[in-house]
C-alpha positions as CSV (number, residue, x, y, z in Angstrom):
1,M,-19.3,-8.6,0.2
2,I,-17.1,-11.0,-1.7
3,K,-19.7,-13.9,-1.6
4,R,-22.6,-11.7,-2.7
5,N,-20.8,-9.9,-5.5
6,L,-18.4,-12.7,-6.7
7,S,-20.1,-12.9,-10.1
8,S,-20.0,-9.1,-10.5
9,I,-16.3,-9.0,-9.5
10,L,-15.5,-11.7,-12.1
11,I,-17.4,-9.7,-14.7
12,I,-15.4,-6.6,-13.8
13,L,-12.1,-8.6,-14.1
14,A,-13.0,-10.0,-17.4
15,M,-14.0,-6.6,-18.8
16,L,-10.8,-5.1,-17.5
17,L,-8.8,-7.7,-19.3
18,N,-10.7,-7.0,-22.4
19,I,-10.2,-3.2,-22.1
20,L,-6.5,-3.6,-21.3
21,N,-6.1,-5.8,-24.4
22,F,-7.5,-3.1,-26.7
23,D,-5.1,-1.6,-29.2
24,F,-5.8,2.2,-29.2
25,S,-3.7,2.7,-32.3
26,N,-6.2,0.8,-34.5
27,V,-9.4,2.6,-33.5
28,N,-11.9,2.0,-36.3
29,I,-15.6,2.4,-35.7
30,E,-16.4,-0.4,-38.2
31,S,-14.1,-2.8,-36.4
32,K,-15.7,-5.5,-34.2
33,N,-12.9,-5.0,-31.6
34,T,-13.8,-1.4,-31.2
35,W,-17.4,-2.3,-30.4
36,L,-16.3,-5.0,-28.0
37,F,-14.2,-2.4,-26.2
38,I,-17.2,0.0,-26.0
39,G,-19.4,-2.8,-24.8
40,A,-16.9,-3.9,-22.2
41,S,-16.6,-0.3,-21.0
42,I,-20.3,0.0,-20.5
43,V,-20.6,-3.3,-18.8
44,I,-17.8,-2.5,-16.3
45,I,-19.3,0.9,-15.4
46,A,-22.7,-0.7,-14.9
47,S,-21.3,-3.5,-12.8
48,I,-19.4,-1.0,-10.5
49,I,-22.5,1.1,-10.1
50,L,-24.6,-2.0,-9.2
51,I,-22.1,-3.2,-6.6
52,I,-22.0,0.2,-5.0
53,A,-25.8,0.5,-5.0
54,N,-26.2,-3.0,-3.4
55,E,-23.6,-2.3,-0.7
56,N,-25.2,1.1,0.2
57,K,-28.6,-0.6,0.3
58,L,-27.4,-3.4,2.6
59,N,-25.5,-1.0,4.8
60,K,-28.7,1.1,5.3
61,K,-30.6,-2.0,6.2
62,R,-28.0,-3.0,8.7
63,V,-28.1,0.4,10.4
64,L,-31.9,0.4,10.6
65,N,-31.9,-3.1,12.1
66,K,-29.5,-2.2,14.9
């Protein structure tokens, strides 16, 4: 899993760092930082979903090939 999904895992780590760096006391919809936070949240959710979907697909192929 690690070799196949290394780029996705790195994206998740980068987005987590971005989300953890967000200052919730200064939430302003016009701020660029708020939009970066929203974008990072969307990308991290999409990455996690894609990793799970890929792993489920590969596990089904392995079961069928046995």
